[in-house]
N, CA and C atoms as an extended XYZ file, in Angstrom:
615
Properties=species:S:1:pos:R:3:atomname:S:1:resname:S:1:resid:I:1 pbc="F F F"
N         1.112       -1.192        0.411 N   MET     1
C        -0.068        0.005        0.229 CA  MET     1
C         0.842        1.212        0.068 C   MET     1
N         0.582        2.390       -0.933 N   LEU     2
C         1.649        3.492       -0.980 CA  LEU     2
C         1.168        4.490        0.052 C   LEU     2
N         2.230        5.109        0.606 N   SER     3
C         2.350        6.157        1.698 CA  SER     3
C         1.992        6.991        0.867 C   SER     3
N         1.150        8.557        1.723 N   ARG     4
C         0.737        9.538        1.119 CA  ARG     4
C         1.732       10.036        0.466 C   ARG     4
N         2.937       10.076        0.712 N   ARG     5
C         4.207       10.611        0.134 CA  ARG     5
C         4.423        9.936       -0.861 C   ARG     5
N         4.490        8.771       -0.589 N   ALA     6
C         4.712        8.044       -2.348 CA  ALA     6
C         3.566        8.283       -3.100 C   ALA     6
N         2.584        8.194       -2.614 N   PHE     7
C         1.374        8.473       -3.724 CA  PHE     7
C         1.363       10.127       -4.220 C   PHE     7
N         1.408       11.253       -3.751 N   LEU     8
C         2.030       12.744       -4.228 CA  LEU     8
C         2.949       12.315       -4.926 C   LEU     8
N         4.387       11.677       -4.811 N   THR     9
C         5.232       11.824       -5.799 CA  THR     9
C         4.481       11.045       -6.922 C   THR     9
N         4.298       10.078       -7.161 N   THR    10
C         3.709        9.436       -8.426 CA  THR    10
C         3.088       10.303       -9.299 C   THR    10
N         1.971       10.739       -8.182 N   ALA    11
C         0.955       11.759       -9.026 CA  ALA    11
C         1.614       12.970       -9.341 C   ALA    11
N         2.607       13.284       -8.793 N   THR    12
C         3.226       14.502       -9.517 CA  THR    12
C         4.496       14.407      -10.701 C   THR    12
N         5.068       12.941      -10.799 N   LEU    13
C         5.323       12.792      -11.898 CA  LEU    13
C         4.900       12.638      -13.167 C   LEU    13
N         3.368       11.627      -12.725 N   SER    14
C         2.328       11.399      -13.868 CA  SER    14
C         2.056       12.435      -14.386 C   SER    14
N         1.470       13.838      -13.524 N   LEU    15
C         1.079       14.853      -14.106 CA  LEU    15
C         2.124       15.563      -14.897 C   LEU    15
N         3.515       15.534      -14.771 N   ALA    16
C         4.460       16.233      -15.534 CA  ALA    16
C         4.798       15.612      -16.658 C   ALA    16
N         4.570       13.990      -16.394 N   ALA    17
C         5.035       13.559      -18.057 CA  ALA    17
C         3.874       14.032      -19.059 C   ALA    17
N         2.610       14.062      -18.470 N   SER    18
C         1.319       14.778      -19.120 CA  SER    18
C         1.403       16.059      -19.796 C   SER    18
N         1.990       16.813      -18.828 N   VAL    19
C         2.090       18.302      -19.516 CA  VAL    19
C         3.227       18.573      -19.905 C   VAL    19
N         4.353       18.130      -19.753 N   LEU    20
C         5.884       18.406      -20.338 CA  LEU    20
C         5.810       18.300      -21.661 C   LEU    20
N         5.306       17.376      -22.400 N   PRO    21
C         5.054       17.013      -23.909 CA  PRO    21
C         4.357       17.866      -24.441 C   PRO    21
N         3.069       18.326      -23.943 N   ALA    22
C         1.978       19.119      -24.456 CA  ALA    22
C         2.590       20.667      -23.928 C   ALA    22
N         3.752       21.203      -23.196 N   ALA    23
C         4.181       22.644      -23.155 CA  ALA    23
C         5.413       22.766      -24.116 C   ALA    23
N         6.015       21.347      -24.703 N   ALA    24
C         7.124       21.316      -25.224 CA  ALA    24
C         6.561       21.790      -26.797 C   ALA    24
N         5.437       21.104      -26.931 N   ALA    25
C         4.686       21.232      -28.483 CA  ALA    25
C         4.380       22.353      -28.810 C   ALA    25
N         3.900       23.077      -27.736 N   THR    26
C         3.514       24.756      -27.526 CA  THR    26
C         4.633       25.638      -28.094 C   THR    26
N         5.895       25.440      -27.708 N   ARG    27
C         6.644       25.980      -28.166 CA  ARG    27
C         7.282       26.300      -29.010 C   ARG    27
N         6.908       24.679      -30.103 N   ARG    28
C         7.622       24.548      -30.935 CA  ARG    28
C         6.607       25.163      -31.876 C   ARG    28
N         5.254       25.186      -31.731 N   GLN    29
C         4.834       26.069      -32.328 CA  GLN    29
C         4.614       27.714      -32.447 C   GLN    29
N         5.087       27.709      -31.757 N   GLN    30
C         5.439       29.459      -31.080 CA  GLN    30
C         6.451       29.600      -32.025 C   GLN    30
N         7.450       29.029      -31.819 N   LYS    31
C         8.659       29.270      -32.723 CA  LYS    31
C         8.837       30.180      -34.382 C   LYS    31
N         9.120       31.062      -34.141 N   VAL    32
C         8.822       32.017      -35.689 CA  VAL    32
C         9.914       31.559      -36.901 C   VAL    32
N         9.909       30.996      -37.825 N   MET    33
C        10.938       30.772      -38.628 CA  MET    33
C        11.550       32.298      -39.127 C   MET    33
N        12.719       32.004      -39.821 N   ASN    34
C        13.522       33.049      -40.328 CA  ASN    34
C        13.015       33.920      -41.655 C   ASN    34
N        13.083       34.605      -41.467 N   GLY    35
C        12.944       35.275      -43.289 CA  GLY    35
C        11.463       36.609      -43.195 C   GLY    35
N        11.272       36.756      -44.811 N   GLN    36
C        10.593       38.433      -45.278 CA  GLN    36
C         9.962       37.373      -45.644 C   GLN    36
N         8.369       37.625      -45.591 N   VAL    37
C         7.198       37.140      -46.084 CA  VAL    37
C         6.120       38.181      -46.399 C   VAL    37
N         6.028       38.938      -47.816 N   TYR    38
C         5.229       39.504      -47.996 CA  TYR    38
C         3.759       39.257      -48.957 C   TYR    38
N         2.754       39.547      -48.617 N   LEU    39
C         1.190       39.442      -48.966 CA  LEU    39
C         1.059       40.681      -49.451 C   LEU    39
N         0.397       40.776      -51.373 N   PHE    40
C         0.111       42.254      -51.646 CA  PHE    40
C        -0.941       42.006      -52.302 C   PHE    40
N        -2.041       42.925      -51.533 N   ARG    41
C        -3.690       42.760      -52.103 CA  ARG    41
C        -3.361       43.439      -53.385 C   ARG    41
N        -4.438       43.415      -53.907 N   GLY    42
C        -5.045       44.288      -55.502 CA  GLY    42
C        -5.527       45.910      -55.288 C   GLY    42
N        -6.323       45.647      -56.463 N   PHE    43
C        -7.164       46.789      -56.496 CA  PHE    43
C        -7.788       47.293      -55.197 C   PHE    43
N        -7.514       48.814      -54.873 N   ALA    44
C        -8.371       49.221      -54.145 CA  ALA    44
C        -8.355       48.529      -52.612 C   ALA    44
N        -7.857       47.515      -52.582 N   ASN    45
C        -7.514       46.952      -51.346 CA  ASN    45
C        -8.757       46.034      -51.215 C   ASN    45
N        -9.647       45.597      -51.792 N   ILE    46
C       -11.043       45.145      -51.297 CA  ILE    46
C       -11.298       43.894      -52.049 C   ILE    46
N       -10.396       43.826      -52.988 N   PHE    47
C       -10.729       42.209      -53.685 CA  PHE    47
C        -9.846       41.257      -53.308 C   PHE    47
N        -8.894       41.162      -52.602 N   SER    48
C        -7.995       40.175      -52.418 CA  SER    48
C        -7.994       40.113      -50.917 C   SER    48
N        -9.318       39.800      -50.139 N   THR    49
C        -9.230       39.374      -48.856 CA  THR    49
C        -8.466       38.049      -48.418 C   THR    49
N        -8.530       36.860      -49.246 N   GLY    50
C        -8.141       35.831      -49.294 CA  GLY    50
C        -6.505       35.977      -48.727 C   GLY    50
N        -6.035       36.559      -49.296 N   LEU    51
C        -4.797       37.179      -48.651 CA  LEU    51
C        -4.739       37.227      -46.826 C   LEU    51
N        -5.673       37.692      -46.465 N   ASP    52
C        -5.852       38.028      -44.993 CA  ASP    52
C        -5.884       36.747      -44.053 C   ASP    52
N        -6.634       35.898      -44.887 N   THR    53
C        -7.143       34.326      -44.300 CA  THR    53
C        -5.705       33.639      -44.148 C   THR    53
N        -5.042       33.821      -45.779 N   LEU    54
C        -3.504       33.007      -45.693 CA  LEU    54
C        -2.449       33.739      -44.777 C   LEU    54
N        -2.729       34.744      -44.444 N   GLY    55
C        -1.934       35.425      -43.660 CA  GLY    55
C        -2.008       35.208      -42.195 C   GLY    55
N        -3.322       35.002      -41.744 N   LYS    56
C        -3.511       34.212      -40.745 CA  LYS    56
C        -3.402       32.537      -40.645 C   LYS    56
N        -3.112       31.958      -41.353 N   SER    57
C        -2.596       30.797      -41.829 CA  SER    57
C        -1.290       30.581      -41.316 C   SER    57
N        -0.808       31.311      -42.046 N   LEU    58
C         0.647       31.297      -41.778 CA  LEU    58
C         1.516       32.042      -40.312 C   LEU    58
N         0.738       32.745      -39.711 N   HIS    59
C         1.221       33.054      -38.597 CA  HIS    59
C         0.606       31.962      -37.720 C   HIS    59
N        -0.193       31.186      -37.790 N   ALA    60
C        -0.560       30.046      -36.996 CA  ALA    60
C         0.264       28.734      -37.143 C   ALA    60
N         1.680       28.875      -38.155 N   GLU    61
C         2.327       27.615      -38.499 CA  GLU    61
C         3.390       28.532      -37.795 C   GLU    61
N         3.615       29.849      -37.204 N   GLY    62
C         4.980       30.359      -36.996 CA  GLY    62
C         5.525       31.081      -38.064 C   GLY    62
N         5.038       31.614      -38.932 N   ILE    63
C         5.368       32.103      -39.688 CA  ILE    63
C         5.390       33.519      -39.977 C   ILE    63
N         5.810       34.824      -39.804 N   LYS    64
C         5.654       35.933      -39.695 CA  LYS    64
C         5.269       36.726      -41.126 C   LYS    64
N         4.065       37.015      -41.575 N   ALA    65
C         3.924       37.441      -42.509 CA  ALA    65
C         3.212       38.680      -42.761 C   ALA    65
N         3.463       39.708      -43.618 N   GLU    66
C         2.570       40.741      -43.558 CA  GLU    66
C         1.819       41.071      -44.581 C   GLU    66
N         0.777       41.249      -44.586 N   VAL    67
C        -0.477       41.375      -45.285 CA  VAL    67
C        -0.325       43.048      -45.599 C   VAL    67
N        -0.228       43.309      -47.244 N   LEU    68
C        -0.153       45.071      -47.580 CA  LEU    68
C        -0.984       45.293      -48.499 C   LEU    68
N        -1.134       46.575      -48.789 N   SER    69
C        -1.851       46.995      -49.922 CA  SER    69
C        -0.595       47.441      -51.053 C   SER    69
N        -1.073       48.235      -52.015 N   LEU    70
C         0.607       48.133      -53.187 CA  LEU    70
C         1.194       49.081      -52.973 C   LEU    70
N         2.417       48.760      -52.761 N   PRO    71
C         3.523       49.831      -51.960 CA  PRO    71
C         4.252       50.403      -53.771 C   PRO    71
N         5.125       51.526      -53.220 N   LYS    72
C         5.838       51.366      -54.360 CA  LYS    72
C         6.955       50.511      -54.590 C   LYS    72
N         7.434       49.934      -55.774 N   ALA    73
C         8.250       48.870      -55.543 CA  ALA    73
C         9.537       49.272      -55.366 C   ALA    73
N        10.336       50.330      -56.101 N   ASP    74
C        11.575       50.595      -55.880 CA  ASP    74
C        12.086       51.350      -54.242 C   ASP    74
N        10.769       51.682      -53.810 N   LEU    75
C        11.391       51.946      -52.290 CA  LEU    75
C        10.968       51.055      -51.280 C   LEU    75
N         9.729       50.025      -51.778 N   PHE    76
C         9.600       48.611      -50.506 CA  PHE    76
C        10.829       47.835      -50.922 C   PHE    76
N        11.545       47.826      -52.133 N   ALA    77
C        12.714       46.723      -52.395 CA  ALA    77
C        13.876       46.927      -51.665 C   ALA    77
N        14.065       48.663      -51.451 N   LYS    78
C        14.690       49.048      -50.396 CA  LYS    78
C        14.951       48.514      -48.977 C   LYS    78
N        13.920       48.703      -48.908 N   LYS    79
C        13.183       48.344      -47.367 CA  LYS    79
C        13.752       46.940      -46.960 C   LYS    79
N        13.086       46.045      -47.824 N   ILE    80
C        13.463       44.696      -48.544 CA  ILE    80
C        15.042       44.240      -48.137 C   ILE    80
N        15.868       45.104      -48.576 N   ALA    81
C        17.253       44.695      -48.812 CA  ALA    81
C        17.784       45.296      -48.030 C   ALA    81
N        17.455       46.613      -46.844 N   GLU    82
C        18.076       46.665      -45.658 CA  GLU    82
C        17.668       45.302      -44.865 C   GLU    82
N        16.599       45.095      -44.808 N   ARG    83
C        16.142       43.977      -43.825 CA  ARG    83
C        17.051       42.711      -44.233 C   ARG    83
N        17.306       42.684      -45.285 N   TYR    84
C        17.918       41.250      -45.527 CA  TYR    84
C        19.475       41.473      -45.165 C   TYR    84
N        19.994       42.723      -45.604 N   ARG    85
C        21.684       42.783      -45.036 CA  ARG    85
C        21.903       42.691      -43.646 C   ARG    85
N        21.000       43.341      -42.969 N   ALA    86
C        20.892       43.514      -41.607 CA  ALA    86
C        21.283       42.332      -40.778 C   ALA    86
N        20.636       41.481      -40.638 N   THR    87
C        20.393       40.246      -40.393 CA  THR    87
C        19.875       38.869      -41.050 C   THR    87
N        20.875       37.607      -40.411 N   LYS    88
C        20.406       36.168      -41.335 CA  LYS    88
C        19.145       35.854      -40.677 C   LYS    88
N        18.288       36.933      -39.623 N   GLN    89
C        17.083       36.184      -39.365 CA  GLN    89
C        16.182       36.757      -40.702 C   GLN    89
N        16.264       37.898      -41.412 N   GLN    90
C        15.357       38.373      -42.221 CA  GLN    90
C        15.896       37.984      -43.836 C   GLN    90
N        16.049       36.290      -43.944 N   ARG    91
C        16.432       35.539      -44.978 CA  ARG    91
C        15.924       34.157      -44.648 C   ARG    91
N        15.148       33.847      -45.714 N   PRO    92
C        15.408       33.936      -47.238 CA  PRO    92
C        13.816       35.310      -47.138 C   PRO    92
N        13.714       35.314      -48.615 N   ILE    93
C        12.343       36.255      -48.808 CA  ILE    93
C        11.546       35.625      -49.990 C   ILE    93
N        10.109       35.482      -49.452 N   VAL    94
C         8.829       35.382      -50.063 CA  VAL    94
C         7.871       36.381      -50.472 C   VAL    94
N         7.498       36.164      -51.769 N   LEU    95
C         6.626       37.452      -52.291 CA  LEU    95
C         5.266       36.912      -52.717 C   LEU    95
N         4.362       37.055      -52.367 N   VAL    96
C         2.977       36.459      -52.636 CA  VAL    96
C         1.972       37.729      -53.036 C   VAL    96
N         1.096       37.620      -53.723 N   GLY    97
C         0.456       38.771      -54.412 CA  GLY    97
C        -0.528       38.132      -55.426 C   GLY    97
N        -1.872       38.956      -55.034 N   HIS    98
C        -3.159       38.908      -55.598 CA  HIS    98
C        -3.390       39.812      -57.322 C   HIS    98
N        -3.645       39.702      -58.063 N   SER    99
C        -3.885       40.541      -59.070 CA  SER    99
C        -3.093       41.747      -59.261 C   SER    99
N        -3.202       42.934      -59.186 N   LEU   100
C        -2.079       44.040      -59.130 CA  LEU   100
C        -1.382       43.644      -58.173 C   LEU   100
N        -1.142       43.037      -56.930 N   GLY   101
C        -0.672       42.908      -55.814 CA  GLY   101
C         0.126       41.988      -56.632 C   GLY   101
N         0.002       40.609      -57.512 N   ALA   102
C         0.813       39.988      -57.951 CA  ALA   102
C         1.848       40.318      -59.000 C   ALA   102
N         1.435       41.451      -60.029 N   ASP   103
C         2.660       42.260      -60.377 CA  ASP   103
C         3.490       42.899      -59.643 C   ASP   103
N         3.011       43.492      -58.652 N   ILE   104
C         4.442       44.109      -57.695 CA  ILE   104
C         5.278       43.028      -57.119 C   ILE   104
N         4.956       41.945      -57.030 N   THR   105
C         5.669       40.577      -56.897 CA  THR   105
C         6.793       40.886      -57.581 C   THR   105
N         6.986       40.901      -59.068 N   PHE   106
C         7.698       40.796      -60.015 CA  PHE   106
C         8.472       42.048      -60.351 C   PHE   106
N         7.721       43.186      -59.978 N   ALA   107
C         8.624       44.561      -59.745 CA  ALA   107
C         9.222       44.684      -58.836 C   ALA   107
N         9.011       44.246      -57.383 N   ILE   108
C         9.983       44.293      -56.382 CA  ILE   108
C        11.000       43.501      -56.505 C   ILE   108
N        11.205       42.364      -57.227 N   ALA   109
C        11.810       41.437      -57.700 CA  ALA   109
C        12.643       42.035      -58.524 C   ALA   109
N        12.624       42.745      -59.289 N   SER   110
C        13.084       43.213      -60.364 CA  SER   110
C        13.964       44.131      -59.813 C   SER   110
N        13.599       45.154      -58.802 N   ALA   111
C        14.346       46.448      -58.072 CA  ALA   111
C        15.374       45.706      -57.411 C   ALA   111
N        15.570       44.327      -56.995 N   LEU   112
C        15.954       43.818      -55.783 CA  LEU   112
C        17.224       43.456      -56.631 C   LEU   112
N        17.070       42.701      -57.784 N   GLN   113
C        17.966       42.417      -58.728 CA  GLN   113
C        19.412       42.922      -58.585 C   GLN   113
N        19.368       44.427      -59.310 N   PRO   114
C        20.655       45.184      -59.380 CA  PRO   114
C        21.094       45.137      -57.457 C   PRO   114
N        20.427       44.752      -56.746 N   MET   115
C        21.153       44.794      -55.325 CA  MET   115
C        21.470       43.638      -55.120 C   MET   115
N        21.621       42.197      -56.143 N   LYS   116
C        22.328       41.408      -55.720 CA  LYS   116
C        21.341       40.689      -54.605 C   LYS   116
N        19.700       40.786      -54.549 N   ILE   117
C        18.852       40.220      -53.555 CA  ILE   117
C        18.650       39.292      -54.437 C   ILE   117
N        18.659       37.995      -53.539 N   PRO   118
C        17.776       36.779      -54.167 CA  PRO   118
C        16.017       36.602      -53.372 C   PRO   118
N        15.632       36.214      -54.441 N   VAL   119
C        14.239       36.072      -53.681 CA  VAL   119
C        13.868       34.355      -53.967 C   VAL   119
N        13.319       33.967      -52.667 N   ALA   120
C        13.245       32.238      -52.615 CA  ALA   120
C        12.112       31.892      -53.325 C   ALA   120
N        11.222       32.792      -53.437 N   LEU   121
C         9.646       32.260      -53.831 CA  LEU   121
C         8.613       33.417      -54.318 C   LEU   121
N         8.223       33.291      -55.459 N   ILE   122
C         7.335       34.289      -55.721 CA  ILE   122
C         5.658       32.851      -55.734 C   ILE   122
N         4.928       33.570      -55.001 N   ILE   123
C         3.186       33.224      -55.588 CA  ILE   123
C         2.511       34.181      -56.043 C   ILE   123
N         2.233       34.205      -57.190 N   SER   124
C         1.192       35.004      -58.162 CA  SER   124
C         0.121       34.370      -58.117 C   SER   124
N        -1.159       35.181      -57.664 N   PHE   125
C        -2.218       34.439      -58.021 CA  PHE   125
C        -3.191       35.500      -59.212 C   PHE   125
N        -3.268       35.317      -60.449 N   ASP   126
C        -3.735       36.041      -61.479 CA  ASP   126
C        -3.541       37.324      -61.626 C   ASP   126
N        -1.652       37.505      -62.088 N   PRO   127
C        -1.281       38.954      -62.275 CA  PRO   127
C        -1.825       39.420      -63.432 C   PRO   127
N        -2.221       40.984      -63.505 N   THR   128
C        -2.569       41.315      -64.855 CA  THR   128
C        -1.730       41.100      -65.909 C   THR   128
N        -0.349       41.306      -65.295 N   GLY   129
C         0.879       41.411      -66.738 CA  GLY   129
C         1.235       39.706      -66.859 C   GLY   129
N         2.573       39.950      -67.605 N   LYS   130
C         2.988       38.324      -67.564 CA  LYS   130
C         4.180       38.323      -67.000 C   LYS   130
N         4.746       39.147      -66.136 N   GLY   131
C         5.927       39.375      -65.099 CA  GLY   131
C         6.712       40.920      -65.722 C   GLY   131
N         7.852       40.185      -66.360 N   PRO   132
C         8.675       38.911      -66.347 CA  PRO   132
C         9.466       38.795      -64.733 C   PRO   132
N         9.603       37.309      -64.591 N   VAL   133
C        10.097       36.820      -63.597 CA  VAL   133
C        11.661       37.077      -63.924 C   VAL   133
N        12.516       37.918      -62.857 N   PRO   134
C        13.691       38.374      -63.193 CA  PRO   134
C        14.750       37.034      -62.902 C   PRO   134
N        15.973       37.252      -62.756 N   GLY   135
C        16.632       36.317      -62.690 CA  GLY   135
C        17.097       35.825      -61.360 C   GLY   135
N        16.636       36.606      -60.286 N   ASN   136
C        17.188       36.712      -59.043 CA  ASN   136
C        16.142       35.919      -58.378 C   ASN   136
N        15.175       35.196      -58.915 N   VAL   137
C        14.544       34.428      -58.163 CA  VAL   137
C        14.510       33.063      -58.422 C   VAL   137
N        14.172       32.047      -57.314 N   LYS   138
C        14.575       30.874      -57.511 CA  LYS   138
C        13.577       29.955      -57.948 C   LYS   138
N        12.251       30.121      -57.557 N   LYS   139
C        11.069       29.692      -57.780 CA  LYS   139
C         9.880       30.254      -58.160 C   LYS   139
N         9.017       30.154      -58.889 N   THR   140
C         7.785       31.025      -59.088 CA  THR   140
C         6.913       30.049      -59.274 C   THR   140
N         5.373       30.352      -58.494 N   LEU   141
C         4.541       29.438      -58.838 CA  LEU   141
C         3.540       30.264      -59.377 C   LEU   141
N         2.818       30.637      -60.559 N   ASN   142
C         1.556       31.624      -61.155 CA  ASN   142
C         0.056       30.694      -61.329 C   ASN   142
N        -0.650       30.802      -60.356 N   PHE   143
C        -1.795       30.504      -60.613 CA  PHE   143
C        -2.771       31.289      -61.434 C   PHE   143
N        -3.117       30.909      -62.242 N   TYR   144
C        -3.912       31.972      -63.380 CA  TYR   144
C        -5.248       31.197      -63.999 C   TYR   144
N        -6.078       31.878      -63.976 N   THR   145
C        -7.764       31.785      -64.354 CA  THR   145
C        -7.880       32.333      -65.776 C   THR   145
N        -7.006       33.184      -66.596 N   GLY   146
C        -7.626       33.558      -67.602 CA  GLY   146
C        -6.529       33.019      -68.855 C   GLY   146
N        -6.647       34.024      -69.884 N   GLY   147
C        -6.141       33.388      -71.088 CA  GLY   147
C        -5.093       33.744      -71.525 C   GLY   147
N        -4.748       34.515      -73.447 N   GLU   148
C        -3.215       35.033      -73.073 CA  GLU   148
C        -3.106       36.585      -72.873 C   GLU   148
N        -4.514       37.009      -72.648 N   ALA   149
C        -4.726       38.873      -72.568 CA  ALA   149
C        -4.492       39.005      -71.266 C   ALA   149
N        -4.966       38.292      -70.192 N   ILE   150
C        -4.925       38.966      -69.287 CA  ILE   150
C        -5.175       37.858      -68.369 C   ILE   150
N        -4.764       38.006      -66.804 N   TRP   151
C        -5.027       36.760      -65.770 CA  TRP   151
C        -4.258       35.319      -66.427 C   TRP   151
N        -3.033       35.556      -67.388 N   SER   152
C        -2.098       34.642      -67.885 CA  SER   152
C        -0.968       34.196      -67.515 C   SER   152
N        -0.764       32.910      -68.226 N   PRO   153
C         0.948       32.910      -67.688 CA  PRO   153
C         1.925       33.783      -67.978 C   PRO   153
N         2.713       33.642      -66.688 N   VAL   154
C         3.871       34.992      -66.514 CA  VAL   154
C         4.985       34.272      -67.345 C   VAL   154
N         6.368       35.327      -68.080 N   THR   155
C         7.112       34.791      -68.372 CA  THR   155
C         8.582       34.986      -68.093 C   THR   155
N         9.114       33.914      -67.984 N   PRO   156
C        10.883       34.264      -67.600 CA  PRO   156
C        11.722       35.566      -68.276 C   PRO   156
N        12.278       36.399      -67.225 N   ALA   157
C        13.179       37.172      -67.658 CA  ALA   157
C        14.572       36.822      -68.481 C   ALA   157
N        15.281       37.571      -69.943 N   PRO   158
C        16.596       37.201      -69.949 CA  PRO   158
C        17.582       36.615      -68.508 C   PRO   158
N        18.001       35.852      -68.717 N   GLY   159
C        18.562       35.284      -67.661 CA  GLY   159
C        18.229       34.405      -66.580 C   GLY   159
N        16.709       34.211      -66.411 N   PHE   160
C        16.267       33.347      -65.444 CA  PHE   160
C        16.441       32.037      -65.500 C   PHE   160
N        16.875       31.635      -64.789 N   LYS   161
C        17.484       29.945      -64.548 CA  LYS   161
C        16.791       29.636      -63.385 C   LYS   161
N        16.167       30.236      -62.644 N   GLY   162
C        15.280       29.394      -61.240 CA  GLY   162
C        13.974       28.174      -62.220 C   GLY   162
N        12.774       28.234      -61.221 N   GLU   163
C        12.078       26.941      -61.833 CA  GLU   163
C        10.592       27.864      -61.775 C   GLU   163
N         9.957       27.920      -62.914 N   LEU   164
C         8.607       28.726      -62.996 CA  LEU   164
C         7.524       27.688      -63.291 C   LEU   164
N         6.575       27.677      -62.769 N   ALA   165
C         5.682       26.815      -62.874 CA  ALA   165
C         4.231       27.678      -63.389 C   ALA   165
N         3.799       28.042      -64.380 N   ASN   166
C         2.711       27.887      -64.695 CA  ASN   166
C         1.088       27.406      -64.645 C   ASN   166
N         0.257       27.678      -63.602 N   ILE   167
C        -0.494       26.328      -63.242 CA  ILE   167
C        -2.146       26.892      -64.191 C   ILE   167
N        -2.640       26.338      -64.766 N   ASN   168
C        -4.110       26.798      -65.435 CA  ASN   168
C        -4.837       26.245      -64.257 C   ASN   168
N        -5.788       27.175      -64.020 N   LEU   169
C        -6.717       26.462      -63.119 CA  LEU   169
C        -8.176       26.717      -63.232 C   LEU   169
N        -8.550       26.466      -64.854 N   ARG   170
C        -9.522       26.764      -65.628 CA  ARG   170
C        -9.637       25.546      -66.571 C   ARG   170
N        -8.219       24.297      -66.762 N   GLU   171
C        -8.293       23.400      -67.540 CA  GLU   171
C        -7.520       22.711      -67.182 C   GLU   171
N        -7.375       21.643      -67.446 N   GLY   172
C        -6.436       20.048      -67.359 CA  GLY   172
C        -6.392       19.621      -65.688 C   GLY   172
N        -5.508       18.886      -65.073 N   ASP   173
C        -5.716       18.353      -64.084 CA  ASP   173
C        -5.609       19.175      -63.098 C   ASP   173
N        -4.707       20.572      -62.865 N   ASP   174
C        -5.034       21.536      -61.820 CA  ASP   174
C        -6.657       22.080      -61.592 C   ASP   174
N        -6.999       21.991      -62.674 N   ALA   175
C        -8.571       22.688      -62.873 CA  ALA   175
C        -9.744       22.887      -61.638 C   ALA   175
N       -10.336       23.780      -61.004 N   ILE   176
C       -10.912       24.303      -60.008 CA  ILE   176
C       -12.534       24.507      -60.380 C   ILE   176
N       -13.473       23.954      -60.174 N   LYS   177
C       -14.538       24.043      -60.379 CA  LYS   177
C       -15.041       25.428      -59.787 C   LYS   177
N       -15.589       26.651      -60.733 N   GLY   178
C       -16.212       27.700      -60.038 CA  GLY   178
C       -14.986       28.784      -59.739 C   GLY   178
N       -13.716       28.589      -60.162 N   ILE   179
C       -12.493       29.264      -60.030 CA  ILE   179
C       -12.759       30.605      -60.820 C   ILE   179
N       -12.079       31.976      -60.455 N   GLY   180
C       -12.102       33.018      -61.102 CA  GLY   180
C       -11.201       34.080      -60.897 C   GLY   180
N       -11.246       34.991      -60.936 N   HIS   181
C       -10.428       36.141      -60.723 CA  HIS   181
C       -10.426       36.429      -59.240 C   HIS   181
N       -11.816       36.912      -59.045 N   PHE   182
C       -12.234       36.999      -57.837 CA  PHE   182
C       -12.371       36.188      -56.537 C   PHE   182
N       -12.121       34.882      -57.019 N   ASN   183
C       -12.325       34.374      -55.543 CA  ASN   183
C       -10.541       33.067      -55.793 C   ASN   183
N        -9.847       33.582      -56.770 N   VAL   184
C        -8.533       32.896      -56.762 CA  VAL   184
C        -7.786       32.386      -55.340 C   VAL   184
N        -7.638       33.654      -55.064 N   GLU   185
C        -6.706       33.777      -53.901 CA  GLU   185
C        -7.325       33.589      -52.362 C   GLU   185
N        -8.790       33.058      -52.390 N   LYS   186
C        -9.459       32.761      -51.549 CA  LYS   186
C        -9.552       31.106      -50.814 C   LYS   186
N        -9.182       30.218      -52.362 N   ASN   187
C        -9.622       28.867      -52.600 CA  ASN   187
C        -8.529       28.129      -51.316 C   ASN   187
N        -9.212       27.312      -50.665 N   PRO   188
C        -8.157       27.011      -49.495 CA  PRO   188
C        -7.231       25.735      -49.465 C   PRO   188
N        -7.782       25.046      -51.065 N   ALA   189
C        -6.432       24.503      -51.750 CA  ALA   189
C        -5.530       25.022      -52.031 C   ALA   189
N        -5.547       25.972      -52.446 N   LEU   190
C        -4.358       26.758      -52.939 CA  LEU   190
C        -3.772       27.547      -51.918 C   LEU   190
N        -4.006       27.790      -51.023 N   HIS   191
C        -4.082       28.182      -49.586 CA  HIS   191
C        -2.700       26.869      -48.867 C   HIS   191
N        -3.320       25.994      -48.752 N   ALA   192
C        -2.501       25.154      -48.479 CA  ALA   192
C        -1.284       24.730      -49.440 C   ALA   192
N        -1.524       24.683      -50.911 N   ARG   193
C        -0.414       24.657      -51.204 CA  ARG   193
C         0.650       25.642      -51.484 C   ARG   193
N        -0.018       27.080      -51.030 N   ALA   194
C         0.733       28.016      -50.650 CA  ALA   194
C         1.215       27.952      -49.535 C   ALA   194
N         0.928       27.322      -48.489 N   LEU   195
C         1.644       27.326      -47.035 CA  LEU   195
C         2.936       26.293      -47.075 C   LEU   195
N         2.444       25.235      -47.946 N   LYS   196
C         3.114       24.092      -48.405 CA  LYS   196
C         4.877       24.479      -48.686 C   LYS   196
N         4.781       25.195      -49.633 N   GLU   197
C         5.539       25.922      -50.608 CA  GLU   197
C         6.260       26.897      -49.637 C   GLU   197
N         5.822       28.113      -49.040 N   ILE   198
C         6.530       28.741      -48.304 CA  ILE   198
C         6.827       27.991      -46.941 C   ILE   198
N         6.446       27.409      -46.360 N   SER   199
C         7.508       26.682      -45.213 CA  SER   199
C         8.482       25.741      -45.832 C   SER   199
N         8.324       25.192      -47.139 N   ARG   200
C         9.761       24.873      -47.803 CA  ARG   200
C        10.348       25.988      -47.953 C   ARG   200
N        10.326       27.053      -48.729 N   ALA   201
C        11.492       27.933      -49.034 CA  ALA   201
C        11.840       28.399      -47.912 C   ALA   201
N        11.436       28.477      -46.796 N   LEU   202
C        11.911       29.393      -45.298 CA  LEU   202
C        12.930       28.203      -44.766 C   LEU   202
N        12.413       26.713      -44.968 N   LYS   203
C        13.601       25.886      -44.425 CA  LYS   203
C        14.270       25.783      -45.034 C   LYS   203
N        14.736       25.989      -46.553 N   ARG   204
C        15.855       25.564      -47.522 CA  ARG   204
C        17.098       26.962      -47.042 C   ARG   204
N        18.011       26.202      -47.312 N   ARG   205
C        19.302       27.255      -46.888 CA  ARG   205
C        20.253       27.450      -48.260 C   ARG   205
């Protein structure tokens, strides 16, 4: 028969065994990944609300992401470059955008190129232009719902040697029923794919 002291000791150890793994898991979840992740909304800051949802999902995974309206590409590129050079905690760089916000990702990457600042990943949802994707970008995923005139595939700039995937969401194996320009950045399946790609890019050194 256990004494009162032995019983309390056993109970304490059992409680610690159940609490410590949960506490450790919480600490792991709260660890923030290194890098700079920016999500750019499109026109008038009202048609890209899916990026706010994606931003919250990234935060839940320990990825600090800023959701922004359209900045001036050159000025914002300088801000990114300053952070990148200041500390390794601000590397790598990931740019995500919808519509005009997608166009901005390529403009910012192009502004970073002469500064010799690499961009690990661009994810674009229905850009209005065709890029181009500059040579300092390692990987680009372009989800598009249109044709050749607008919301279309993007093209590589001269000297681009990275990975570029133009993904047609209206036809073929990647088609999504009911998808269009005004809901493409809200699609849960595309959010899951974006989250996976961003996590992979931030872990890669």
